Kinemage of the C-alpha trace (Angstrom):
@kinemage 1
@onewidth
@group {chain A} dominant
@subgroup {mainchain}
@vectorlist {calphas} color= white
{ca gly a 1} P 286.349 55.429 -3.911
{ca lys a 2} L 288.628 55.680 -1.020
{ca ala a 3} L 286.902 57.804 0.882
{ca lys a 4} L 285.092 56.415 3.840
{ca ala a 5} L 282.730 59.150 4.820
{ca ile a 6} L 281.556 62.500 3.450
{ca gly a 7} L 281.262 66.100 5.323
{ca val a 8} L 278.724 68.526 4.565
{ca ser a 9} L 277.934 72.183 6.421
{ca his a 10} L 274.561 73.345 6.554
{ca tyr a 11} L 272.476 70.253 6.392
{ca cys a 12} L 269.218 70.280 7.935
{ca lys a 13} L 267.289 67.012 8.653
{ca arg a 14} L 265.396 66.624 5.456
{ca his a 15} L 268.637 67.161 3.679
{ca val a 16} L 270.892 64.404 5.584
{ca gln a 17} L 267.982 62.206 5.035
{ca asp a 18} L 267.854 63.124 1.388
{ca ile a 19} L 271.599 61.886 1.186
{ca leu a 20} L 271.099 58.763 3.893
{ca glu a 21} L 268.972 57.392 1.237
{ca ile a 22} L 271.587 57.289 -1.182
{ca ser a 23} L 274.065 57.290 0.167
{ca thr a 24} L 276.956 54.274 0.628
{ca leu a 25} L 278.629 56.110 2.798
{ca pro a 26} L 278.072 57.874 6.294
{ca ile a 27} L 277.552 61.043 7.082
{ca ala a 28} L 280.649 62.283 9.539
{ca val a 29} L 280.542 66.022 10.527
{ca asn a 30} L 277.784 69.021 9.840
{ca gln a 31} L 279.575 71.842 9.838
{ca val a 32} L 277.285 74.906 10.624
{ca gln a 33} L 276.768 77.993 11.774
{ca tyr a 34} L 276.161 77.649 16.235
{ca his a 35} L 277.069 79.896 18.574
{ca val a 36} L 276.064 81.658 21.959
{ca gly a 37} L 272.958 83.344 21.214
{ca met a 38} L 271.510 79.936 19.340
{ca gly a 39} L 271.331 77.806 22.120
{ca met a 40} L 267.298 78.207 22.901
{ca ala a 41} L 266.613 78.560 19.002
{ca gly a 42} L 264.857 75.657 17.302
{ca pro a 43} L 265.511 73.162 14.624
{ca asn a 44} L 265.123 75.131 11.982
{ca ala a 45} L 267.680 77.753 13.554
{ca thr a 46} L 270.243 74.834 14.580
{ca asp a 47} L 269.976 72.546 11.285
{ca asp a 48} L 268.202 70.200 13.288
{ca lys a 49} L 271.198 70.059 16.414
{ca lys a 50} L 269.824 66.846 18.042
{ca tyr a 51} L 268.698 65.207 14.790
{ca met a 52} L 272.502 65.559 13.858
{ca glu a 53} L 273.363 64.135 17.417
{ca gln a 54} L 271.023 61.167 17.256
{ca gln a 55} L 272.433 59.812 13.527
{ca gly a 56} L 275.605 60.038 15.216
{ca ile a 57} L 277.038 63.000 12.836
{ca leu a 58} L 279.464 65.213 14.660
{ca tyr a 59} L 278.144 69.152 15.064
{ca gln a 60} L 280.400 71.670 14.186
{ca ser a 61} L 280.585 74.700 14.551
{ca phe a 62} L 282.045 76.815 11.919
{ca ser a 63} L 281.115 80.257 13.049
{ca pro a 64} L 281.834 80.527 16.636
{ca leu a 65} L 282.150 84.156 17.050
{ca cys a 66} L 279.461 84.965 14.599
{ca gly a 67} L 281.332 85.817 11.646
{ca pro a 68} L 278.318 85.951 8.919
{ca cys a 69} L 276.406 88.093 11.638
{ca gly a 70} L 277.498 91.253 9.480
{ca lys a 71} L 279.979 94.259 9.741
{ca gly a 72} L 280.820 95.486 12.921
{ca his a 73} L 279.088 92.667 15.074
{ca asp a 74} L 281.513 91.628 17.609
{ca glu a 75} L 278.984 91.142 20.343
{ca leu a 76} L 280.832 87.286 20.905
{ca ile a 77} L 284.295 88.711 21.339
{ca lys a 78} L 283.657 92.106 23.496
{ca gly a 79} L 280.088 91.955 23.942
{ca glu a 80} L 279.169 92.529 27.685
{ca leu a 81} L 277.341 89.033 28.856
{ca val a 82} L 281.021 87.264 27.520
{ca ser a 83} L 283.011 89.875 28.933
{ca glu a 84} L 281.907 89.799 32.504
{ca ile a 85} L 282.494 86.271 32.295
{ca gly a 86} L 285.824 86.222 31.120
{ca lys a 87} L 287.401 88.719 33.560
{ca lys a 88} L 286.047 86.198 36.458
{ca his a 89} L 288.300 83.938 34.573
{ca asn a 90} L 291.114 86.302 33.126
{ca lys a 91} L 290.233 85.354 29.467
{ca thr a 92} L 288.947 87.295 26.567
{ca gly a 93} L 285.138 87.469 25.210
{ca ala a 94} L 286.272 85.582 22.567
{ca gln a 95} L 288.065 82.947 24.701
{ca val a 96} L 284.418 82.982 26.277
{ca ser a 97} L 282.287 82.243 23.497
{ca leu a 98} L 284.518 79.545 22.106
{ca lys a 99} L 285.068 77.714 25.717
{ca trp a 100} L 280.793 77.563 25.746
{ca leu a 101} L 280.835 75.714 22.433
{ca ile a 102} L 284.140 73.475 23.598
{ca gln a 103} L 281.712 72.551 27.064
{ca his a 104} L 278.551 71.329 25.255
{ca gly a 105} L 281.412 69.287 22.688
{ca ile a 106} L 280.749 70.927 19.801
{ca pro a 107} L 284.208 71.322 17.963
{ca val a 108} L 284.936 74.417 16.342
{ca ile a 109} L 286.502 76.416 13.718
{ca pro a 110} L 287.366 80.063 14.683
{ca lys a 111} L 288.724 82.011 11.447
{ca ser a 112} L 291.832 84.320 11.963
{ca asp a 113} L 294.953 85.481 10.459
{ca asn a 114} L 296.310 87.246 13.435
{ca glu a 115} L 298.707 86.010 15.354
{ca glu a 116} L 297.806 86.976 18.951
{ca his a 117} L 294.081 85.829 18.422
{ca leu a 118} L 295.108 82.430 17.285
{ca arg a 119} L 297.186 82.049 20.315
{ca asn a 120} L 293.902 83.240 22.036
{ca asn a 121} L 291.581 80.804 20.250
{ca leu a 122} L 294.298 77.263 21.659
{ca asp a 123} L 294.380 78.609 25.139
{ca ile a 124} L 290.580 77.467 26.220
{ca phe a 125} L 291.354 74.133 27.948
{ca asp a 126} L 293.098 75.224 31.241
{ca trp a 127} L 289.385 76.252 32.977
{ca gln a 128} L 286.157 75.497 32.994
{ca leu a 129} L 283.157 77.789 32.983
{ca gly a 130} L 280.786 77.286 35.544
{ca leu a 131} L 276.881 76.365 35.369
{ca val a 132} L 275.808 79.831 36.159
{ca asp a 133} L 277.865 81.212 33.473
{ca met a 134} L 276.723 77.995 30.917
{ca phe a 135} L 273.243 78.920 31.803
{ca lys a 136} L 273.818 82.619 31.186
{ca leu a 137} L 275.147 81.785 27.692
{ca asp a 138} L 272.709 79.023 27.074
{ca ser a 139} L 269.681 81.054 27.521
{ca ala a 140} L 271.352 84.069 25.637
{ca thr a 141} L 269.336 85.021 22.340
{ca ser a 142} L 271.870 87.138 20.683
{ca pro a 143} L 273.193 87.527 18.490
{ca ala a 144} L 270.501 85.231 16.653
{ca val a 145} L 271.145 83.107 13.740
{ca ala a 146} L 271.862 84.724 10.494
{ca gly a 147} L 271.225 83.399 7.267
{ca gly a 148} L 267.953 82.252 5.883
{ca phe a 149} L 264.063 83.329 6.169
{ca ser a 150} L 262.417 84.274 10.087
{ca gly a 151} L 265.701 83.654 11.718
{ca thr a 152} L 266.392 80.527 10.062
{ca ser a 153} L 269.916 78.868 9.192
{ca gly a 154} L 268.708 78.662 5.574
{ca asp a 155} L 266.457 76.714 3.895
{ca cys a 156} L 265.624 74.488 6.106
{ca asp a 157} L 262.816 76.085 6.243
{ca ile a 158} L 261.212 75.632 3.076
{ca pro a 159} L 259.587 72.496 2.604
C-alpha cells in the first residue's frame, strides 16, 4: 500500500496496543474530545493522553469547544471563566478555549460554518495566556467529558 501511517479516533491505550500488535504502520494521530474542563481528568476520560504522548502519537482535539456536551451548552464559548480571561486579551471565550489547547501543544479542529467564527478561530496566534490563566483553565472541571459511563470518553473503562 501507499499509506505511511494511520489515524485513529477516540482510541485509548488498550485500543492502541491492540493495533500496534498487528499493524505494519505507525499510528500518527489520535483525534479525541478534549477541551477546557478535562485538564485534570484521568486517563479513561482523556483517552490516555499521556500514553499517546509517550508513544509519539499526535493527540488532536476534534471537539475543542465541547460540541458533544449537549444543546445549549456554551460554557467554553460564553462561560464566566473563559469570558473573564478573554476580556483581558480582547478575545472571545471561544478563542481562550482554543488558545488553552494550542498552548498545551494540542492541535485543534473547531467546527463552524459561520464566517465570523472561522475568522475568530484563526485569530489566536498573536497573544499568549499567562501562567495564572493557564492554571485556572487547567484546574477547571467543567464542562466534564461527555460520552461514556462514569464520565469517561467512551469504552476505555470497559475491560
